[in-house]
N, C-alpha and C positions, 0 to 999 in steps of 0.2 A: 488502583492508580497502578500508573509508568510511572515510574525513575530514572533519568537519563542522570549519571554523578561522576560528571569529572572523564566523561568519555573518548578517548583518543584515539587516531585510529594511524600507524605508519605504513606502508607498503611496503613489497623488500625494495625496489628501486631506489628510496627515502623521501617519498611523496609523502609531504604531512595530508591527511586527508582528512582529520578530524584532530581538535586541538582541546582538549578542556571545554567539550561542551555540555553542559546543568541544566538539563530543566524537567519539571517534572508532566504530567496530563489526567487531569482530574477524566473520571469515568462522565463515560458520555460526550466529552467535547469531539470538535469540527476543528481539531489543528490543520490550516497545513505550510508546511517550509515551502522555503519561495528561497530564490537565487542565480545565478549564473550559473550552467554548466562546468561543471568540476569544481562547487559551492562543496559538497561533500555533499548534498542531500541523500543521494541512493546510498551512499555507504554509511551514514546516519541509519535507513531503513532496513538494513541489511542490520547493519551489527543489533538493533532493536529482537529478531528472530537470530539470529546469532549464522545466517547465510556468509559474513565473512565476521571471522574475529575482531574483534575490539583489542588494541595493544594493551591502554589499559583504562582504568576504572571501575566504573560498575553500571546494571543493566537489573532495576529491581521490579517485576511484573508481579502485582499484585498478592505482596510478599515475597516470591519467587526470587530466587539470584537466577538470573537465567544467566551472568555470566560465570557463574559455579556449576551452573548444572552438568552432571554428567547425562549421558546419550537419551539415558530410559530419564530418567528426569526431562530434558529438550526435550526429547519426544510430545510426552505428556505436555509439555509446556506449549510446544507449536500448535497444539491442539484447539487454544485459544485463542491463536493469531491469526488471523489470512493473511492473504499477499494476493495484489493484483500489478502484473508488471505493463511494462510499457510495450513492449513488442508480444503482450499477450502468451505465449506458453504455452501451445497448444501442441499437441499433436496432432497435424491438419491431419493426414489419411485417417486417421481417427473420428468418428459419429462426433458428434457435439455432446449429448448422451455418455459416453464411454469418458470424453474429458472432462465433463462436470464431475462424475464417478472418482475420479481418479485422488477429486477433492478428498473422498474418505480416508487414502490409504493411509493416516493415522490413525485409523481404528480397527481394523481389521489385516489381516493375516498375508503375509506377500503373498503363498501360492494359490489361493483363491484369486487374488484381485491380481494380479499375471495371467491367469485361465478365463478374465471376466466374470468372473461369477462373484456377482454381486447379488446382494435380499433384497426381496419383494421392498421393504419399506426405505431403504437402501437407493431401489431407483424412486420411489417415491418420493424420496427429498428431492434426489436432484430432478424430475418433473416439475413435484411444485417453483422449484427457485431459480427456474428453466421461467417458469409461467411470473413469476414476480420479475424478472427482468427482459419479461414479455417477447420469449423467441422458444415457447413451449414445441411451437413450431417446424421448427427447425432440427429437433431431437434427435430424427437420424440421415440428418444430413452431416455428410464429409466435413467438418472445420473448415480448411482451405474453401471450401464454397460461399461461404457468409464475406460482407462484405470487413472490413476495418473493426465498425461500429459494432457490428452482431459476435463479431469475436470477443473484443473485450468485453459485451455484457456476458458468452462463455465462459470467460474468465475469473469477472466477479459471482456470476452463479457457483463456480466452483471451490472459490475462495470463502463461500457459504456455506459449504458442504461440512466443514467443520465445526457450524455453530458457532466461529466465533464471538471474543468480546473484546476485539482491538482488531479492526482492519488496517492492515499497510498499502498505500496503493503508490508506488512508484510508477512519476507522472508517467498517471492511465491515459492521459490526451494527447501525448504529446506529439502520436502517430494519427490523428484524428482533424479535421477540418473545424472549423469553429463550429455546427448548427450540430454537431454529433457531437463534441468535447459535453456542450452543455447536458443531451441527453446521459450520456455518462457520468457526467458530474450529477445529476442528480438521484440518480439510483442511488452513489451513495450518500447524498443526504436523504433519501429514504429511509436509509438502514439508520443514519442517525439518531432520524425525526419521531420514527414508526417503532423501532428495535431498541434503540438506547443504546447501537454498537459505538465505539468508543472509533473517533478514526481520522489515520494518519494520515496525511495525503501528500505528495510534493510535487509542484507545480512550478512551470517556468515562467509562467502569464500571471500577471499580482492583479489583472484586469477579474480570473477567475475566480484566484485566491479570496480575495474582497468579497465576491458575488457570494460564498459558500462557506469558508471558515470559521469559525467563531470565535478565532484566535490562529493568532499568525507568527510562525517563529523565521529570521530569514541567518543566512549563515551567508560568511563571504569567505572562503579561503580558510574553510572549515572552521570558521571561530562563529561565534556565535554573536549575532550584531543587533540582534531587535530581539524582543518580547511580548507581544502584549495585541490591544486592538488591530484589527482588521485597518478600519479609518484610521487610525492613527501614524499611518505612515503620508505623513507629509512628500515633498518636490524634495526638500533638502535632502532629509532620511532614502528616498527611493535614490537619489545617485548617488548614495553612501552603499545605497544595498548591490547594484548596479555598478555604477564605476562609469569606465568609457561609453559603456553599453548600452546607460538610460534613455537616450534619441529614438533608441529600438525598440520601448517599452511606451505598453500606453497606460494611462494613471485614471483612466475613465476606470 
């Protein structure tokens, strides 16, 4: 179980990105975080694996205090937590295979990885993960030769190299058109349903959240304003979450 306990984040410029956010996530859930840009979605996800340091509160994952972990402990915890980013974060001039293999950095020595020396087992795992997301045939292509949807699938395959029990996805389809968005979200659904991987995914569009989430939480100005069933967001609740921009979103 993942426990978020009274987590707040105040940036150096005084911005309150998160305000006393508290919720739990059971193993095997597909939790989608919704809210407008600037609501705190990305900050929350990055606090969970401490890419961003919370200002206060605790984050507990399977009994491990992430917020209090020293560097060695944090390295071990992060092995359990995969991360997929909105803008892919690939090394564009490197091959697809090498990008995926970089997901093993938490398990291997620094020097061999810098020299591109990987074990046969790691290479086989990388190819298996590329096969899972349907682009094993692109393994030797440069990352910047791929479409946006294909690059995001490389990002998913890279995250899978950690064999994570928890997958964080920060607006993973924000840069994609609707058809590609569904395609990418289906891979997260497959991981959740077939591997039992817990998924926390931030999304801007309620329609996608309703389609894939087993549970939704909503943030507004850094505060938790909804936690419940995806179908429980009626028009009134929708407008409370999205405010004046509600008319730009679809309830379908």
